[in-house]
N, C-alpha and C positions, 0 to 999 in steps of 0.2 A: 530637079537632082532625082538620077535612077537607083534604086535599091542597090542592083545588083553590079554596080561600079566600087560597091563598099565592101569589105571584110566586115562582119560583125561580131567579136568577141562574147559570146556568151556560154553557158553551160553545156547546150547543145552543139559545140564544137564549131567550126570556121567552115566558110565558102570559101572554095577556089576561085581566081577572077582571072579567066584568060587574057591572053595578052592584048585583044581587041577591045577588051572592055574595060584597060585601065585607063584614067585619068590623068588628065597636066598638072602639074603645078598649082598653073591659074586656076584650074577649077578647083583641086583643091582648098585652096586659099577662103572662093568664093563660098564653096561649102561649110567649110568652115566659119564662114562670118558670121551665116545664120541660123546658127547651131550652138545650143550650151555643151556639147559632150567635148570632152578631151577627143582629139584625134590625133593621128601621127601617119607619116605617110614614105613609105618605102616604094621608091622603083615605080608608081601610079597606082600602088595600094593605098586603099586609105583602112586603115586600124581603127575601130574607136572604140573605147573606153570606159565602163560603166563608172560612177561616183564612187571613191574609195570608202568602206567602210568604216565605223569609228574605229576599230582595233587597228585599223592599217592607219588610219590620221595620226596615233596614239603612238606607237613606233615611229611613223616617219618624225615625229614632232618632237621624240626622244633623241632619236638618230642627228636629225637636223640641229639641235641645241647643244647636243655634244661637239660634235664637229666646227659647229660654228664658235664655240671657245673656242675647241683647240688651235683653229687657223687662224683666230684673231692676231692680226698684227703680222702676219703670214703673207707671202708671195701668191697663197692657194685661197681659194672663197669655195664656198658652199651653198648650192641654191637648191627649192625644193620645188615641185611640181604645181601649179603648173608652169613651165619650165622650155621654152621649144631649145634644143638643140640640134643644128643640122649637123650632121655628122662630114666632115670634108677631111681626102686624103688624097696626094697627091697616086695614091697606087690602086685607088678606088672609081670606078664611075656611078654615074647615075644621081637621085637625091635621097636622103635619106632624111626625115625632119621626127623625131623621137621625143619622147617628154618623160626624161628618166624620173623616179621616185626623189631620188637626189643624186646630185652630181658635183664632183668637187673639181673646178676648175683652177689649173697654175698659168696657161699660158692664156695673158688676157687680152691678146691681141684681137683675137678672136670674136670681141663682144660688141654687138648695136646694140641699137634701142631697143627691141623685142625679142633676141635671140640670141644665140651663140653659135657661131659659124667654128668647127673647128675638131678637138678630141678633148672632151675629160679625161683628167689623169683617171680619176675613180670616179662609179656609177655602181648605186645601190638600187635594186629592184624591190619590192615587196610582193608577194606572189599573192594572186586572190584568186578562187575558185575558177573565174571566168578568162585568165590569163595565164595560166599557170605553160600551156606551151608556146606561147607568145616569149613570154620571161625567160623560158627553160632551154628552145629550143632556136628561133628564131633573134631573138636579142643576144643572145652570148656568141651568136656565128657572127653578127653584124659586130657587133662592141668588139671581138678576135680581130676581124678582118682589119678594122678602123684602129685598130692598134690602141684601146684601152688598156691602160698597164694595171689595174684590177679591178674586178668585178664581182661586186657581193649581190647572192639570191637571197635572200629573207623569206621565209616559208613560216607565216604563221598559224598556218593549219598543221603542220606536222613541229613546230619549234623548233627548225633547224635554221641554220645559216650556213651556205657554201662562199668560200672565197677563192675566185679564180684568177688564177696573175699571169700575166704575159710571158714565159719563158723565151731564152735565146731564139727560138725560132720562129717567133711571132705567133705562137701558140699558145689558146687557154690550157693552164696547168690546174688543176684542182690541187688547191695549195692547203688548205682546211677545211671539215666539216667540225659543226657543235651541234649536240642536241639535250633540248632540256635546261642542260645545266651546266657550270663551267663557264668559259669563254674566250674569247676570237679576237685575235689582233690583225692589222692590216700591216702589212709588208715596207708601203710607203709613207704612210700617214705617223709619225711618231706619235705613241704614247694614244693612240687609235684603238679603243679595246673594249669591244660588246659584251657587257652579263648578261647571258643567253635568259637565266631568270627574271632578270628587269626588265628587258626591251620586250619580253612577250606577256609579260604579268598583264 
């Protein structure tokens, strides 16, 4: 495996891979099979993510528990990483396999044994120092293009949560921002309200 076929996310930035260096989906699965790293695949480019921090795991666990309880008995389910989501839309080409920190899935027709194919209703990403640009730019645009209804970006570095909602023009609009204290709530999941101080403590 050539390291030049992979974008390695690190504090030193990202290596841009030219078109001729991109790999096939079969190659991606072969690489991932022999690695313990979390890997995402976006149109021939592999993104490698380091293991989550203790704080990241605590935040993810708290949000997952809250959503699991809220959604119990409903048509929607919440899944936490690592769980593959292969984004699929009639309007979009290419193959995108992402591993969101948390996904709320309401259309269950896309479930396979080891992944979900389709578009989650809500996605939450928790930022770490090495993946800020990926979540704030790459994934924000990707999720918008595929029609994710609501996208939360949780930043434990700044104690902020941003909530983006898909508008009538299928564009993400910043719906709400909270920092340090107070609460923030979902527009699509009833009673999903996050206490800023508690979730980042």
